[in-house]
C-alpha positions in Angstrom: 187.1 64.7 10.4 189.7 62.1 10.7 190.0 60.4 14.0 192.7 58.2 15.5 190.5 56.5 17.7 188.2 54.2 15.9 184.2 54.8 15.7 182.0 53.2 18.4 178.6 54.2 17.8 176.4 53.0 15.1 177.3 55.7 12.3 174.7 53.8 9.7 174.3 50.5 8.6 177.2 48.3 8.6 176.5 47.8 4.4 176.2 51.5 4.0 179.2 52.8 6.2 181.4 49.5 6.5 182.8 47.5 8.8 185.0 48.1 11.8 187.5 45.6 13.3 185.5 46.5 16.8 182.6 45.4 15.9 183.9 41.8 14.2 186.0 41.1 17.1 182.8 41.6 19.6 180.7 39.5 17.4 183.5 36.7 17.8 183.8 37.4 21.6 180.0 37.0 22.0 179.7 34.1 20.3 182.3 32.4 22.1 181.2 33.6 25.2 177.8 32.3 24.6 178.8 28.6 22.9 178.0 30.0 19.7 179.2 30.0 16.2 178.6 33.3 15.5 176.9 36.2 16.7 175.5 39.5 14.9 175.2 43.1 16.3 172.8 45.5 15.7 172.4 49.1 15.3 169.4 49.6 17.4 167.2 47.7 19.4 164.5 48.8 16.8 166.5 47.2 14.0 167.3 44.1 15.8 163.5 43.5 16.6 162.5 43.8 12.9 165.4 41.8 11.7 164.9 38.7 14.3 161.2 38.8 14.2 160.6 39.1 10.5 162.6 36.4 9.8 162.1 33.8 12.7 158.2 33.7 12.9 156.8 31.0 10.9 152.8 30.0 9.9 151.9 28.5 12.9 153.3 30.3 15.4 151.4 32.5 17.8 152.4 36.0 19.0 151.0 37.5 22.5 151.9 41.3 22.8 151.2 43.9 25.3 148.8 46.1 23.4 151.4 49.5 23.9 154.3 46.9 23.1 157.2 49.3 21.0 156.4 49.7 17.0 159.3 47.8 16.5 157.8 44.7 17.4 154.6 45.3 15.7 156.4 46.1 12.3 158.7 43.0 13.0 155.8 40.9 13.3 154.3 42.3 10.3 157.2 41.8 8.4 157.0 38.2 9.4 155.5 35.3 7.7 152.6 35.5 9.8 151.2 37.8 7.6 149.6 40.1 10.2 148.1 43.2 9.1 148.0 44.8 12.8 145.0 46.4 14.1 143.9 46.6 17.8 141.8 43.2 17.2 143.5 39.9 18.0 143.2 38.2 14.7 144.7 35.6 13.4 148.1 34.0 15.4 148.8 37.5 17.1 147.1 38.1 20.2 147.4 41.2 22.4 146.9 41.9 25.9 145.6 45.0 27.5 148.7 46.9 29.0 150.6 45.7 32.3 147.0 43.7 32.6 148.0 40.1 33.8 144.3 39.1 34.0 144.0 40.0 30.5 147.5 37.9 29.2 145.8 35.0 31.2 143.2 35.1 29.3 144.6 35.5 25.7 146.6 32.7 26.9 143.9 30.4 27.7 142.5 31.5 24.6 145.2 29.7 22.8 145.7 26.9 24.9 141.8 26.0 24.9 140.8 27.0 21.6 137.4 25.9 22.0 136.8 27.6 25.0 136.6 23.9 27.4 139.3 24.9 29.4 
């Protein structure tokens, strides 16, 4: 169905559906507003989490997540260079804390700051 107005929804990936002048213009405006050389729009928060976490985490980084965080965060970490295989345990550099439990978070952070337990 032909439309005189531009499409504003995600309509799928830009790779498959093509780019729109509005999306490109918004990226330029966002970059200027944040004093950055460029900006990138994602179709969804899920896509953003997969992309950003998947390419930015490096070996040696730590990730601390609520045990009930969204699957997109878990999948983004799994796609990263950390090589985390997931699961409920706190193995490697990915640590989980009990849902909305500040005391559990503090214990996890203390464990990272003082790995020998002498803190």
